[in-house]
MIDOTI-858593 format. One record per residue (C-alpha): residue in three letters; residue number from 1; x, y, z. Coordinates in Angstrom, 3 decimals, padded with zeros to 6 digits. Example, Ala and Ser with C-alpha at 12.3 -4.5 7.8 and 13.67 -1.06 7.14 Angstrom:
LUMNU type seq       c1       c2       c3
LUMNU  ALA   1  012.300 -004.500  007.800
LUMNU  SER   2  013.670 -001.060  007.140
//
This chain:
LUMNU type seq       c1       c2       c3
LUMNU  MET   1  035.322 -011.284  046.115
LUMNU  ASN   2  032.669 -011.257  043.423
LUMNU  PHE   3  033.517 -008.806  040.609
LUMNU  VAL   4  029.952 -007.441  040.593
LUMNU  LYS   5  030.226 -006.567  044.252
LUMNU  ARG   6  033.606 -004.970  043.625
LUMNU  ALA   7  032.037 -002.862  040.839
LUMNU  GLY   8  029.434 -001.518  043.292
LUMNU  MET   9  032.055 -000.711  045.904
LUMNU  SER  10  034.189  001.030  043.286
LUMNU  LEU  11  031.270  003.232  042.173
LUMNU  ARG  12  030.505  004.222  045.783
LUMNU  ALA  13  034.134  004.968  046.489
LUMNU  ARG  14  034.428  007.214  043.427
LUMNU  LYS  15  031.184  009.194  043.741
LUMNU  SER  16  032.392  012.290  041.911
LUMNU  ARG  17  033.645  010.289  038.938
LUMNU  THR  18  030.451  008.232  038.953
LUMNU  ALA  19  028.362  011.424  038.842
LUMNU  ALA  20  030.468  012.803  035.969
LUMNU  LEU  21  030.132  009.531  034.084
LUMNU  LEU  22  026.362  009.581  034.663
LUMNU  GLY  23  026.162  013.116  033.256
LUMNU  ILE  24  028.101  012.086  030.145
LUMNU  PHE  25  025.844  009.096  029.624
LUMNU  VAL  26  022.680  011.203  030.046
LUMNU  VAL  27  023.869  013.552  027.304
LUMNU  ILE  28  024.781  010.667  024.985
LUMNU  CYS  29  021.490  008.815  025.556
LUMNU  ALA  30  019.430  011.994  025.174
LUMNU  LEU  31  021.083  012.790  021.845
LUMNU  LEU  32  020.626  009.211  020.660
LUMNU  LEU  33  016.967  009.241  021.657
LUMNU  GLY  34  016.486  012.598  019.932
LUMNU  GLY  35  017.902  011.158  016.730
LUMNU  PHE  36  015.578  008.146  016.874
LUMNU  LEU  37  012.567  010.347  017.636
LUMNU  LEU  38  013.314  012.540  014.633
LUMNU  GLU  39  013.766  009.497  012.397
LUMNU  ALA  40  010.443  008.019  013.492
LUMNU  ALA  41  008.609  011.349  013.205
LUMNU  ALA  42  010.078  011.978  009.758
LUMNU  ALA  43  009.007  008.501  008.609
LUMNU  ARG  44  005.447  009.086  009.840
LUMNU  GLN  45  005.322  012.539  008.281
LUMNU  GLU  46  006.655  011.205  004.980
LUMNU  ALA  47  004.020  008.453  004.911
LUMNU  GLU  48  001.304  011.007  005.648
LUMNU  ALA  49  002.637  013.333  002.937
LUMNU  GLN  50  002.654  010.481  000.414
LUMNU  ARG  51 -000.940  009.645  001.333
LUMNU  ARG  52 -002.131  013.269  001.107
LUMNU  ILE  53 -000.010  014.567 -001.765
LUMNU  GLY  54  001.151  011.664 -003.884
LUMNU  VAL  55  002.376  012.047 -007.451
LUMNU  ASP  56  000.084  012.680 -010.421
LUMNU  VAL  57  000.774  010.935 -013.713
LUMNU  THR  58 -001.068  012.241 -016.779
LUMNU  VAL  59 -001.597  009.878 -019.711
LUMNU  ARG  60 -002.827  011.110 -023.109
LUMNU  GLY  61 -003.277  009.293 -026.397
LUMNU  GLU  62 -005.751  007.960 -028.914
LUMNU  VAL  63 -005.470  004.508 -027.356
LUMNU  LEU  64 -007.188  005.668 -024.165
LUMNU  THR  65 -010.717  004.473 -023.472
LUMNU  ALA  66 -012.778  004.619 -020.299
LUMNU  ASP  67 -012.500  000.850 -019.896
LUMNU  ARG  68 -008.710  000.848 -020.256
LUMNU  VAL  69 -008.376  003.740 -017.839
LUMNU  ALA  70 -010.490  001.867 -015.283
LUMNU  ARG  71 -008.361 -001.263 -015.684
LUMNU  LEU  72 -005.141  000.698 -015.280
LUMNU  GLY  73 -006.585  002.583 -012.308
LUMNU  SER  74 -007.302 -000.694 -010.513
LUMNU  ARG  75 -003.648 -001.790 -010.654
LUMNU  ALA  76 -000.990 -001.090 -008.074
LUMNU  PRO  77  000.493  001.403 -007.314
LUMNU  VAL  78 -002.491  003.635 -008.304
LUMNU  THR  79 -004.477  005.000 -005.341
LUMNU  ARG  80 -006.803  007.378 -007.241
LUMNU  TYR  81 -007.518  008.024 -010.890
LUMNU  ASN  82 -009.665  010.247 -013.043
LUMNU  PRO  83 -010.493  010.025 -016.777
LUMNU  LEU  84 -011.652  013.159 -018.598
LUMNU  LEU  85 -014.156  013.015 -021.460
LUMNU  THR  86 -015.120  016.209 -023.286
LUMNU  LEU  87 -018.235  016.633 -025.447
LUMNU  THR  88 -020.994  019.100 -026.189
LUMNU  ALA  89 -024.693  018.767 -025.420
LUMNU  GLY  90 -027.818  020.903 -025.456
LUMNU  PRO  91 -029.909  022.091 -022.495
LUMNU  ARG  92 -033.606  021.298 -022.153
LUMNU  GLY  93 -035.716  023.624 -020.046
LUMNU  PHE  94 -032.973  026.077 -019.045
LUMNU  ASP  95 -030.915  028.703 -020.852
LUMNU  PRO  96 -027.139  028.589 -021.395
LUMNU  LEU  97 -024.908  031.637 -021.217
LUMNU  VAL  98 -024.221  033.509 -024.453
LUMNU  SER  99 -021.670  036.112 -025.526
LUMNU  PRO 100 -022.885  039.717 -025.515
LUMNU  GLU 101 -021.436  040.198 -029.000
LUMNU  PRO 102 -023.222  038.697 -032.039
LUMNU  PRO 103 -021.458  035.836 -033.843
LUMNU  PRO 104 -019.529  036.612 -037.038
LUMNU  PRO 105 -021.201  035.657 -040.335
LUMNU  GLY 106 -020.943  031.972 -041.139
LUMNU  GLU 107 -019.669  031.041 -037.652
LUMNU  ARG 108 -020.902  027.652 -036.488
LUMNU  GLU 109 -021.805  027.727 -032.819
LUMNU  GLY 110 -021.918  024.015 -032.034
LUMNU  GLY 111 -023.470  022.637 -028.853
LUMNU  PRO 112 -024.180  025.291 -026.203
LUMNU  LEU 113 -022.973  023.267 -023.184
LUMNU  ALA 114 -019.462  021.911 -022.563
LUMNU  MET 115 -019.946  018.573 -020.834
LUMNU  ARG 116 -016.989  017.098 -018.929
LUMNU  GLY 117 -017.136  013.477 -017.878
LUMNU  VAL 118 -015.068  012.796 -014.736
LUMNU  ARG 119 -014.732  010.152 -012.062
LUMNU  ASP 120 -013.012  012.220 -009.353
LUMNU  LEU 121 -013.499  015.961 -009.767
LUMNU  GLY 122 -010.974  016.793 -007.052
LUMNU  MET 123 -008.135  015.421 -009.180
LUMNU  LEU 124 -008.572  018.027 -011.914
LUMNU  LEU 125 -005.748  020.551 -011.617
LUMNU  PRO 126 -007.955  023.673 -011.184
LUMNU  PHE 127 -009.774  021.993 -008.287
LUMNU  SER 128 -006.719  020.379 -006.679
LUMNU  TYR 129 -004.761  023.648 -006.853
LUMNU  GLY 130 -007.701  025.603 -005.430
LUMNU  SER 131 -008.182  028.091 -008.279
LUMNU  THR 132 -011.611  026.568 -009.018
LUMNU  LYS 133 -013.703  025.879 -005.937
LUMNU  ILE 134 -016.971  024.221 -005.002
LUMNU  THR 135 -019.210  026.949 -003.543
LUMNU  SER 136 -022.157  024.761 -002.572
LUMNU  GLY 137 -022.883  021.051 -002.474
LUMNU  ARG 138 -019.958  018.793 -003.359
LUMNU  GLY 139 -017.970  017.568 -006.310
LUMNU  ILE 140 -018.227  014.300 -008.188
LUMNU  ASP 141 -016.326  011.372 -006.694
LUMNU  PRO 142 -016.237  007.580 -007.299
LUMNU  ARG 143 -019.460  007.149 -005.305
LUMNU  ASP 144 -021.345  008.893 -008.123
LUMNU  THR 145 -020.233  006.577 -010.947
LUMNU  GLY 146 -023.690  005.112 -011.506
LUMNU  ARG 147 -025.700  008.217 -010.658
LUMNU  ARG 148 -027.257  010.914 -012.845
LUMNU  VAL 149 -025.796  014.004 -011.206
LUMNU  ALA 150 -024.083  017.184 -012.386
LUMNU  VAL 151 -021.902  019.982 -011.042
LUMNU  VAL 152 -022.634  023.330 -012.715
LUMNU  GLU 153 -020.830  026.679 -012.821
LUMNU  GLU 154 -022.326  029.371 -010.586
LUMNU  ARG 155 -022.964  031.819 -013.467
LUMNU  LEU 156 -025.117  029.212 -015.191
LUMNU  ALA 157 -026.795  028.416 -011.864
LUMNU  GLU 158 -027.539  032.087 -011.124
LUMNU  LYS 159 -028.998  032.721 -014.588
LUMNU  ASN 160 -031.415  029.806 -014.258
LUMNU  GLY 161 -032.023  029.916 -010.474
LUMNU  LEU 162 -030.456  026.490 -009.967
LUMNU  GLU 163 -029.535  025.189 -006.519
LUMNU  VAL 164 -028.178  021.935 -005.146
LUMNU  GLY 165 -030.888  019.283 -005.415
LUMNU  ASP 166 -032.625  020.839 -008.444
LUMNU  THR 167 -033.190  018.801 -011.588
LUMNU  ILE 168 -031.946  019.687 -015.080
LUMNU  ARG 169 -032.362  018.000 -018.461
LUMNU  VAL 170 -029.664  017.729 -021.121
LUMNU  ARG 171 -030.072  016.581 -024.727
LUMNU  SER 172 -027.499  014.161 -026.160
LUMNU  TYR 173 -025.104  015.051 -028.990
LUMNU  ASP 174 -027.263  013.488 -031.698
LUMNU  GLY 175 -030.490  014.906 -030.234
LUMNU  GLU 176 -032.012  011.441 -029.812
LUMNU  ARG 177 -031.699  011.105 -026.009
LUMNU  THR 178 -032.571  013.387 -023.155
LUMNU  VAL 179 -031.037  012.697 -019.735
LUMNU  THR 180 -032.432  014.029 -016.480
LUMNU  MET 181 -029.867  014.709 -013.744
LUMNU  LYS 182 -029.770  016.270 -010.295
LUMNU  VAL 183 -027.523  019.213 -009.406
LUMNU  LEU 184 -024.938  017.782 -007.002
LUMNU  GLY 185 -022.852  020.942 -006.560
LUMNU  VAL 186 -022.041  024.430 -007.829
LUMNU  PHE 187 -018.480  025.570 -008.582
LUMNU  ARG 188 -016.825  028.912 -009.297
LUMNU  ASP 189 -014.466  029.197 -012.284
LUMNU  PRO 190 -012.144  032.241 -011.882
LUMNU  ARG 191 -011.884  032.770 -015.653
LUMNU  LYS 192 -013.718  035.819 -016.936
LUMNU  ASP 193 -016.047  035.770 -019.907
LUMNU  PRO 194 -014.182  036.837 -023.076
LUMNU  PRO 195 -015.069  040.356 -024.328
LUMNU  GLN 196 -015.295  039.170 -027.939
LUMNU  TRP 197 -017.807  036.710 -029.316
LUMNU  THR 198 -017.116  033.136 -028.162
LUMNU  PRO 199 -019.018  029.939 -028.975
LUMNU  PRO 200 -021.287  029.034 -026.040
LUMNU  ASP 201 -019.530  025.730 -025.359
LUMNU  GLU 202 -016.235  027.646 -024.868
LUMNU  LEU 203 -017.625  030.039 -022.259
LUMNU  PRO 204 -016.384  029.096 -018.750
LUMNU  GLY 205 -019.873  029.439 -017.301
LUMNU  ASN 206 -021.338  026.792 -019.627
LUMNU  THR 207 -019.146  023.968 -018.281
LUMNU  VAL 208 -021.020  021.088 -016.653
LUMNU  TYR 209 -019.290  018.135 -014.957
LUMNU  VAL 210 -020.997  014.746 -014.917
LUMNU  PRO 211 -019.891  011.176 -014.077
LUMNU  THR 212 -017.992  009.418 -016.869
LUMNU  PRO 213 -020.739  006.853 -017.745
LUMNU  LEU 214 -023.259  009.671 -018.074
LUMNU  ALA 215 -020.933  011.566 -020.418
LUMNU  GLU 216 -020.572  008.441 -022.549
LUMNU  ARG 217 -024.353  008.189 -022.760
LUMNU  LEU 218 -024.608  011.807 -023.897
LUMNU  GLY 219 -021.851  011.416 -026.488
LUMNU  GLU 220 -021.724  009.657 -029.788
LUMNU  GLY 221 -021.198  006.299 -028.172
LUMNU  ALA 222 -017.391  006.332 -028.413
LUMNU  ALA 223 -015.644  006.135 -025.079
LUMNU  GLU 224 -012.444  007.859 -026.156
LUMNU  VAL 225 -010.824  009.653 -023.226
LUMNU  ASP 226 -008.986  012.939 -023.722
LUMNU  GLU 227 -006.657  012.292 -020.802
LUMNU  ALA 228 -006.428  010.358 -017.564
LUMNU  VAL 229 -004.679  011.308 -014.320
LUMNU  PHE 230 -003.407  008.607 -011.946
LUMNU  ARG 231 -002.302  009.239 -008.362
LUMNU  ILE 232  000.630  007.160 -007.075
LUMNU  GLY 233  002.568  007.284 -003.816
LUMNU  SER 234  006.031  008.402 -004.938
LUMNU  PRO 235  008.066  009.216 -008.071
LUMNU  GLU 236  009.838  005.871 -007.773
LUMNU  GLN 237  006.557  004.100 -008.592
LUMNU  ALA 238  006.138  005.922 -011.922
LUMNU  GLU 239  008.273  003.396 -013.808
LUMNU  ARG 240  006.099  000.565 -012.549
LUMNU  LEU 241  002.955  002.400 -013.667
LUMNU  HIS 242  004.507  003.101 -017.074
LUMNU  ALA 243  005.161 -000.620 -017.546
LUMNU  GLU 244  001.529 -001.396 -016.627
LUMNU  ALA 245  000.306  001.286 -019.060
LUMNU  ARG 246  002.465 -000.113 -021.837
LUMNU  ARG 247  001.096 -003.590 -021.207
LUMNU  LEU 248 -002.570 -002.514 -021.115
LUMNU  LEU 249 -002.486  000.114 -023.874
LUMNU  GLY 250 -000.439 -002.023 -026.250
LUMNU  THR 251  001.935 -000.662 -028.853
LUMNU  GLY 252 -000.116  002.475 -029.547
LUMNU  ASP 253  001.542  005.815 -028.985
LUMNU  PHE 254  000.632  007.625 -025.762
LUMNU  ASP 255  002.061  010.480 -023.720
LUMNU  PHE 256  003.142  009.674 -020.144
LUMNU  ARG 257  004.024  012.643 -017.916
LUMNU  VAL 258  004.901  012.648 -014.226
LUMNU  ASN 259  004.011  015.725 -012.164
LUMNU  ASP 260  005.889  015.342 -008.881
LUMNU  LYS 261  006.627  018.980 -008.008
LUMNU  ALA 262  004.269  019.047 -005.024
LUMNU  TYR 263  005.781  015.785 -003.795
LUMNU  GLN 264  009.348  017.032 -004.199
LUMNU  ASP 265  008.629  020.365 -002.514
LUMNU  GLN 266  007.004  018.855  000.565
LUMNU  VAL 267  008.394  015.340  000.965
LUMNU  ARG 268  012.078  015.908  000.190
LUMNU  PRO 269  012.618  018.282  003.161
LUMNU  ILE 270  011.129  015.638  005.444
LUMNU  GLN 271  013.440  012.997  004.000
LUMNU  ARG 272  016.437  015.270  004.564
LUMNU  VAL 273  015.472  015.671  008.221
LUMNU  GLY 274  015.205  011.887  008.570
LUMNU  ALA 275  018.608  011.383  006.954
LUMNU  PHE 276  020.111  014.042  009.232
LUMNU  ALA 277  018.620  012.301  012.269
LUMNU  GLY 278  020.167  008.997  011.169
LUMNU  LEU 279  023.529  010.694  010.779
LUMNU  ILE 280  023.179  012.137  014.282
LUMNU  VAL 281  022.662  008.638  015.704
LUMNU  TRP 282  025.831  007.288  014.092
LUMNU  VAL 283  027.950  010.297  015.029
LUMNU  ILE 284  026.771  010.255  018.650
LUMNU  ALA 285  027.305  006.499  018.935
LUMNU  LEU 286  030.875  006.709  017.596
LUMNU  ALA 287  031.712  009.841  019.587
LUMNU  GLY 288  030.228  008.340  022.755
LUMNU  ALA 289  032.232  005.152  022.368
LUMNU  LEU 290  035.400  007.173  021.789
LUMNU  VAL 291  034.871  009.506  024.758
LUMNU  LEU 292  033.949  006.727  027.179
LUMNU  GLY 293  036.786  004.584  025.867
LUMNU  LEU 294  039.259  007.336  026.697
LUMNU  ILE 295  037.718  007.772  030.161
LUMNU  VAL 296  037.926  004.038  030.888
LUMNU  MET 297  041.491  003.948  029.582
LUMNU  LEU 298  042.473  006.720  032.012
LUMNU  GLN 299  040.710  004.908  034.849
LUMNU  ILE 300  042.539  001.677  034.034
LUMNU  ARG 301  045.870  003.472  034.119
LUMNU  GLU 302  045.015  005.020  037.469
LUMNU  ARG 303  043.969  001.639  038.837
LUMNU  ARG 304  046.930 -000.417  037.590
LUMNU  GLU 305  048.078 -001.145  041.128
LUMNU  GLU 306  044.624 -002.423  042.035
LUMNU  LEU 307  044.617 -004.600  038.936
LUMNU  GLY 308  048.083 -005.969  039.755
LUMNU  VAL 309  047.056 -006.903  043.280
LUMNU  LEU 310  043.903 -008.652  042.072
LUMNU  LEU 311  045.815 -010.537  039.404
LUMNU  SER 312  048.468 -011.625  041.916
LUMNU  MET 313  045.663 -012.979  044.089
LUMNU  GLY 314  044.580 -015.197  041.208
LUMNU  GLU 315  041.703 -013.120  039.776
LUMNU  LYS 316  040.935 -013.825  036.134
LUMNU  LYS 317  041.750 -011.095  033.622
LUMNU  TRP 318  038.354 -011.299  031.938
LUMNU  LYS 319  036.701 -010.691  035.308
LUMNU  LEU 320  038.643 -007.450  035.707
LUMNU  ILE 321  037.488 -006.259  032.306
LUMNU  THR 322  033.925 -007.389  033.088
LUMNU  GLN 323  034.052 -005.433  036.350
LUMNU  HIS 324  034.724 -002.238  034.407
LUMNU  ALA 325  031.952 -003.099  031.972
LUMNU  VAL 326  029.524 -003.606  034.884
LUMNU  GLU 327  030.526 -000.275  036.394
LUMNU  ILE 328  029.811  001.515  033.114
LUMNU  ALA 329  026.556 -000.408  032.542
LUMNU  VAL 330  025.263  000.393  036.043
LUMNU  VAL 331  025.734  004.090  035.254
LUMNU  CYS 332  024.213  003.674  031.777
LUMNU  LEU 333  020.837  002.258  032.871
LUMNU  PRO 334  019.653  005.225  034.984
LUMNU  ALA 335  020.978  007.556  032.287
LUMNU  ILE 336  018.646  005.843  029.773
LUMNU  ALA 337  015.687  006.357  032.112
LUMNU  VAL 338  016.527  010.053  032.569
LUMNU  ALA 339  016.922  010.493  028.796
LUMNU  ALA 340  013.552  008.783  028.168
LUMNU  LEU 341  011.833  011.127  030.633
LUMNU  ALA 342  013.489  014.165  029.104
LUMNU  GLY 343  012.545  012.978  025.613
LUMNU  HIS 344  008.909  012.544  026.640
LUMNU  LEU 345  008.802  016.111  027.955
LUMNU  ALA 346  010.672  017.660  025.026
LUMNU  ALA 347  009.061  015.661  022.190
LUMNU  PRO 348  006.353  018.219  021.214
LUMNU  SER 349  008.775  021.136  020.965
LUMNU  LEU 350  011.259  018.954  019.077
LUMNU  GLY 351  008.725  018.225  016.343
LUMNU  ASP 352  007.587  021.847  016.089
LUMNU  ALA 353  011.186  023.055  015.787
LUMNU  LEU 354  012.469  020.675  013.114
LUMNU  LEU 355  009.539  019.128  011.246
LUMNU  ASP 356  006.573  021.445  011.565
LUMNU  ARG 357  004.754  022.024  008.295
LUMNU  PRO 358  006.740  021.795  005.087
LUMNU  PRO 359  006.360  024.766  002.697
LUMNU  ARG 360  002.633  025.352  002.195
LUMNU  HIS 361  002.811  027.525 -000.937
LUMNU  THR 362  005.492  026.947 -003.527
LUMNU  ALA 363  006.326  028.283 -006.959
LUMNU  GLY 364  004.529  026.869 -009.929
LUMNU  GLY 365  001.078  026.647 -008.400
LUMNU  VAL 366  001.685  023.754 -006.039
LUMNU  PRO 367 -001.393  023.379 -003.846
LUMNU  ASP 368 -001.611  023.973 -000.128
LUMNU  THR 369 -002.139  020.521  001.366
LUMNU  ALA 370 -002.646  021.742  004.968
LUMNU  MET 371 -000.703  018.864  006.451
LUMNU  ALA 372 -000.993  018.298  010.186
LUMNU  PRO 373  002.027  018.937  012.423
LUMNU  PRO 374  004.258  015.879  012.920
LUMNU  THR 375  003.791  013.571  015.878
LUMNU  VAL 376  006.955  013.121  017.941
LUMNU  ARG 377  006.525  010.621  020.758
LUMNU  VAL 378  008.737  008.302  022.785
LUMNU  GLU 379  008.052  004.684  021.862
LUMNU  PRO 380  009.339  001.643  023.783
LUMNU  ALA 381  011.161  000.554  020.633
LUMNU  ASP 382  013.103  003.844  020.572
LUMNU  VAL 383  014.102  003.443  024.223
LUMNU  GLY 384  015.135 -000.128  023.440
LUMNU  LYS 385  017.371  001.080  020.624
LUMNU  VAL 386  019.003  003.635  022.926
LUMNU  ALA 387  019.539  000.952  025.561
LUMNU  GLY 388  021.078 -001.386  023.005
LUMNU  ILE 389  023.444  001.241  021.644
LUMNU  GLY 390  024.259  002.471  025.162
LUMNU  LEU 391  025.178 -000.993  026.374
LUMNU  GLY 392  027.118 -001.550  023.169
LUMNU  ILE 393  029.083  001.617  023.903
LUMNU  CYS 394  029.745  000.263  027.404
LUMNU  LEU 395  031.097 -002.957  025.973
LUMNU  VAL 396  033.283 -001.297  023.339
LUMNU  SER 397  034.591  001.375  025.708
LUMNU  THR 398  035.732 -001.247  028.241
LUMNU  VAL 399  036.850 -004.146  026.056
LUMNU  VAL 400  039.058 -002.119  023.722
LUMNU  PRO 401  041.066 -000.411  026.523
LUMNU  GLY 402  041.069 -003.726  028.407
LUMNU  ILE 403  043.062 -005.442  025.659
LUMNU  GLY 404  046.185 -003.887  027.158
LUMNU  VAL 405  045.387 -005.536  030.499
LUMNU  LEU 406  045.115 -008.950  028.888
LUMNU  ARG 407  048.660 -008.642  027.567
LUMNU  LEU 408  050.260 -007.863  030.951
LUMNU  HIS 409  051.267 -010.097  033.861
LUMNU  PRO 410  050.793 -009.209  037.527
LUMNU  ARG 411  054.549 -008.650  038.037
LUMNU  SER 412  054.769 -006.235  035.068
LUMNU  ILE 413  051.738 -004.259  036.223
LUMNU  LEU 414  053.041 -003.889  039.773
LUMNU  ALA 415  056.547 -003.090  038.510
LUMNU  VAL 416  055.226 -000.222  036.377
LUMNU  SER 417  053.079  001.095  039.201
LUMNU  GLU 418  055.993  001.201  041.706
//
């Protein structure tokens, strides 16, 4: 008789044991699938966190120029970058803020406006952390590199009746050039005006942000950058960026600092969940193989007489072992389908329970990134992995106990069973 047909007859004859075996396999496959779903969801959440958060690297030094910063910002692994140029300039046609107290004798006021040349305003720490906010319009971004636009503080805007779309004129440092620019946005700086006399260019309300090329035009012609911030995907990429900076900036001394606190606070918990899910998969696979191996071993002992009769009739030993493997595999396949259905139904609650929203506010001023909840879904690849491991468990749990059958002869099996 064909061993496949015998496997079917054996399963029908032992319905209660077949049902118990099916229940065990459903539990094993469901736990395996849960582990794979968590791994996949953690990987997607980590990639999203890297894209949204990233790691900021701040570079300072006399060797920095706008051109060098642009060249370094175009290299991998940089995804965003922002140089910062600081200078003073004078207003034309509007009034800057002034301290209520008179200046001390002999005090040199300097330029009344503090101009800040930027490429990506959102990368400045006060804006990225949310302490300084755009109240109307928008901030400067790479689209504005060649434009004559400005973002002004709301106290300066209120004093002069400025709104988004209005035009202002600013005189260059040497007084030889006047640049006309359009108000792109208005921001609110939480710093209060000092009670004592303060030079106008040091008052928070007199800060004006402009694109980097426009700041260079208003300056003395030198394109020396105070600092530059580069956004990379992970802390592991910082060494690569440092090597690129060393190559582009030469032997000059520069300060290279990595700020990865936001990354560590929000990405590391996700990575721990992914590692835990991987551990679950291995533990369940080993435990499942062990449990099923013990069950098959007990079944083989109970069916020694049957095995002896079949061997005495000339049946091959490998066919007997294969029959047990087929019996286990036939139970495994519907268990995988049941586990896949259960995983599809339980996937949303699984993600909410274990991966939903890493810490949104952390110590040290880490910003709230408002990350979306993780997506946990059953993919065909995950079901394929469960099927592969499940069938592997079937093979291991039948072949290992079946080694004892290969060593025996029909007479010895029947003699023990009598």
